[in-house]
C-alpha positions in Angstrom: 49.6 64.9 102.5 51.5 65.7 105.7 50.3 68.1 108.3 51.4 71.7 107.7 52.1 73.9 110.7 54.2 77.0 110.9 55.0 78.6 114.2 55.6 82.3 114.8 59.2 81.5 115.6 59.6 79.7 112.3 58.1 82.6 110.4 60.4 85.1 112.1 63.4 82.8 111.4 62.4 82.8 107.7 62.1 86.5 107.6 65.6 86.9 109.2 67.1 84.6 106.6 65.5 86.6 103.8 67.0 89.8 105.3 70.4 88.2 105.6 70.3 87.1 101.9 69.7 90.7 101.0 72.5 91.9 103.2 75.0 89.7 101.3 73.8 90.9 97.9 72.0 87.7 97.1 69.2 89.3 95.1 68.2 88.8 91.5 67.5 92.5 90.7 67.0 95.9 92.3 63.6 97.0 93.4 62.4 100.4 92.1 61.4 102.9 94.8 57.9 104.3 94.0 56.6 107.5 95.5 53.7 107.5 98.0 50.5 108.7 96.4 49.0 110.2 99.5 45.5 110.1 97.9 42.5 108.2 99.1 40.6 105.6 97.1 37.5 106.9 95.2 34.6 107.3 97.6 32.0 106.1 95.1 30.9 102.8 93.5 28.8 102.5 90.4 26.7 99.5 89.2 23.7 98.7 87.1 20.3 97.7 88.4 18.3 96.7 85.3 18.4 99.8 83.2 19.1 102.1 86.1 22.6 103.4 86.6 23.2 103.4 90.4 26.0 105.0 92.4 26.8 104.6 96.1 28.5 107.7 97.3 30.1 108.1 100.8 29.5 111.0 103.1 32.3 109.8 105.3 32.5 108.0 108.6 30.3 108.8 111.6 31.7 107.8 115.0 29.1 107.4 117.7 31.0 106.2 120.7 30.9 103.1 122.9 28.5 100.3 121.9 26.7 100.4 125.2 25.5 103.9 124.3 23.7 102.6 121.2 22.7 99.0 121.8 20.5 98.0 124.7 20.0 94.5 126.1 23.4 92.8 126.3 25.9 93.8 129.0 28.9 95.9 128.1 31.1 92.9 128.3 28.8 91.0 125.9 28.8 93.9 123.5 32.6 94.2 123.6 32.8 90.5 122.7 30.4 91.0 119.8 32.5 93.8 118.5 35.8 91.9 119.1 34.4 88.9 117.3 33.9 91.2 114.2 37.6 92.4 114.6 36.3 95.9 115.5 37.2 98.4 118.2 35.3 97.8 121.4 35.3 101.4 122.5 33.8 103.2 119.5 31.1 102.3 116.9 32.0 103.8 113.6 29.2 103.9 111.0 29.7 104.5 107.2 27.2 106.7 105.4 26.3 105.2 102.0 24.1 107.5 100.0 22.5 105.9 96.9 22.1 107.9 93.6 20.0 106.5 90.8 19.8 107.7 87.3 16.7 106.3 85.6 17.3 108.1 82.3 14.5 110.5 83.2 15.2 111.2 86.9 18.3 111.7 89.0 17.6 110.9 92.6 19.7 111.0 95.8 18.6 108.8 98.8 20.0 110.3 102.1 22.2 113.3 102.3 24.7 113.0 105.1 26.0 115.7 107.4 27.4 118.7 105.5 25.3 121.4 107.3 25.9 119.8 110.7 29.2 117.9 110.4 31.3 117.3 113.5 34.6 117.0 111.7 36.1 117.1 108.2 35.9 113.3 107.8 32.2 113.6 107.2 30.0 115.9 105.2 31.7 114.8 102.0 28.7 113.8 99.9 28.7 116.8 97.5 32.5 116.6 96.9 32.2 112.9 96.3 29.3 113.3 94.0 31.3 115.7 91.9 34.3 113.3 91.9 32.0 110.5 90.6 30.9 112.7 87.7 27.5 113.7 89.2 26.6 117.4 89.3 24.4 118.2 92.4 22.6 120.8 90.3 21.3 118.0 88.1 19.6 116.2 91.0 15.8 116.1 90.5 14.8 114.3 93.8 16.3 114.1 97.3 14.7 111.2 99.2 15.7 110.7 102.8 14.3 107.6 104.6 13.7 109.7 107.6 14.5 113.0 109.3 17.5 112.1 111.5 20.5 114.4 111.5 22.7 112.2 109.3 20.0 111.7 106.7 18.7 115.2 106.1 21.8 117.1 107.4 23.2 117.4 103.9 20.2 119.0 102.1 21.9 122.3 103.0 25.5 123.3 103.0 27.3 124.7 106.1 27.0 128.2 104.7 23.2 127.9 104.4 23.1 127.4 100.6 21.2 124.5 99.0 23.4 121.6 98.0 20.7 120.4 95.5 19.1 123.7 94.3 16.9 122.1 91.7 15.6 119.1 93.6 12.2 118.4 95.2 12.5 116.8 98.6 10.5 113.7 99.4 9.8 112.8 103.0 7.0 111.5 105.3 4.7 114.0 106.7 4.9 112.3 110.1 8.6 112.7 110.3 8.5 116.4 109.1 6.0 117.3 111.8 7.6 115.2 114.5 11.2 116.6 114.1 10.1 120.2 113.6 7.9 120.2 116.7 9.1 122.4 119.6 8.6 119.4 121.9 11.9 117.9 120.7 13.9 120.9 121.9 15.7 120.4 125.2 15.5 116.6 124.9 18.1 114.0 123.6 16.4 114.4 120.2 17.3 118.1 120.0 20.2 117.5 117.5 18.0 116.0 114.9 15.3 118.6 115.6 17.8 121.4 115.0 19.0 119.7 111.8 15.4 119.4 110.6 14.8 123.2 111.3 18.0 124.0 109.4 17.4 121.7 106.4 13.7 121.1 106.0 12.0 124.3 107.0 13.9 126.5 104.5 12.8 124.0 101.8 9.2 123.6 102.9 7.9 124.9 99.5 9.7 122.1 97.7 8.8 119.2 100.0 6.5 116.4 98.7 5.1 113.8 101.1 5.4 110.2 100.3 3.1 107.5 101.7 3.3 103.8 102.4 3.0 101.8 99.1 3.3 104.9 96.9 5.6 105.0 93.9 7.6 108.1 94.8 9.3 108.4 91.4 9.1 105.8 88.6 10.7 102.6 89.8 10.8 103.5 93.5 8.2 102.3 95.9 7.9 103.5 99.5 7.5 101.0 102.4 6.6 102.4 105.8 9.0 100.8 108.4 8.3 102.7 111.6 10.0 102.4 115.0 13.4 104.1 114.3 11.3 107.2 113.7 7.6 107.7 113.4 7.7 108.0 109.7 10.8 106.0 108.8 10.4 104.6 105.3 12.4 102.1 103.3 12.3 101.9 99.5 12.3 99.2 96.9 14.1 100.3 93.7 13.2 98.1 90.7 14.2 98.0 87.1 14.4 95.2 84.5 13.4 92.5 86.8 16.0 93.5 89.4 15.3 95.0 92.8 17.3 96.6 95.6 15.9 97.3 99.1 17.0 100.6 100.8 17.2 99.7 104.5 17.7 103.2 105.8 18.2 102.8 109.6 16.2 99.6 110.2 19.6 98.3 111.2 22.9 100.1 111.9 25.5 97.5 112.3 26.5 93.9 111.6 26.1 93.1 115.3 22.5 94.3 115.2 21.9 92.1 112.1 23.1 89.1 114.1 21.2 90.1 117.2 18.2 92.0 115.9 16.4 91.7 119.3 18.7 94.4 120.7 17.0 97.8 121.2 18.6 100.9 119.8 18.9 104.1 121.8 18.2 106.3 118.8 14.8 104.7 118.0 11.8 106.8 118.7 10.0 103.5 119.7 12.7 100.9 120.4 10.2 98.0 120.8 8.5 98.8 117.5 12.0 99.2 116.0 12.8 95.5 116.9 9.5 94.2 115.5 9.9 96.2 112.2 13.6 95.2 111.9 12.9 91.5 112.2 9.9 91.6 109.9 11.8 93.4 107.2 14.9 91.2 107.4 12.7 88.1 107.4 11.2 89.4 104.1 14.6 90.1 102.6 15.9 86.7 103.6 12.9 84.9 102.2 12.9 86.8 98.9 16.7 86.8 98.6 16.5 90.5 97.7 19.7 92.5 98.0 19.7 95.4 100.4 21.7 98.6 100.7 22.4 99.4 104.4 23.2 103.0 105.0 25.6 102.4 107.9 27.4 99.2 107.0 30.9 99.3 105.6 31.0 100.9 102.1 29.3 100.3 99.8 26.9 98.5 102.1 25.2 96.2 99.5 24.6 92.6 100.4 22.1 89.9 101.4 20.6 88.9 104.7 20.2 85.2 105.5 18.6 83.6 108.5 21.1 82.4 111.2 19.7 81.1 114.5 17.5 83.6 116.1 19.1 86.4 114.0 20.6 86.9 110.6 24.0 87.1 108.9 25.1 89.6 106.3 26.8 88.5 103.1 28.3 91.3 101.1 27.5 91.3 97.4 30.6 91.1 95.1 31.3 94.5 93.6 30.8 94.9 89.8 33.7 96.4 88.0 32.1 96.5 84.5 28.8 98.2 83.6 
């Protein structure tokens, strides 16, 4: 087979020839003009995990600024190259917010809640609207289970007007995180945003909060796994049914470049060094067990596998299921 090479000039020449053919009426048939739909794609994805019906629902994108403000260790130029190598903007890290909903047949649970009470723009804070679009009524939710008490994980327990987004749900969280983020010591520090969100979303619901502990079955089919460092009580979850399991990563890792270079410290971590240790330990486990993971901040729907690659890992997105 001969070598095949097409230059940009040849491609442009081919395009010009095609346009000329159209100009001289050398077309086989007319092309109908279709109206623009001006409607976004659905912001939910449904799949089966054993007998559990699972749905990933987007709260919308969360832009957090330049990579150097989040990732510590590499130089700004090194971070820019990492982002560029992923075909991503070098001046702004944009995180998805992928909330998981599971219906066990007995319980309807939402993991993470997004930003509706503290949203910075109308692109985010969309969890409730997207739940309804997916056919899920927030009034039917029995359990709200954040992995930790940062602003983008508990900020959607309440609505912007102060009403409850999930009025019939119990809220499950670690006692350590509740106490840490509602402590007055967080006020006036860089952690104040999450502290204010915790006061707005957790304190009004104190009577419906249930504490989970490491290794505990929070609800049937959901086991808690303490993964501290990002926050003092950060907890991941293993959701299991019918011999299938899914690991809810939470904020152990935020981004594909952090998966590839897990030794980088993260500015948002309460204990950045512990965060590195916990992140690598958890990803080692996922790679060894070949367990799929849902990463809250990866591109929607954020479900995939982690495999060892050099001194880090690589993320392999799991093919989406289009039949249940």
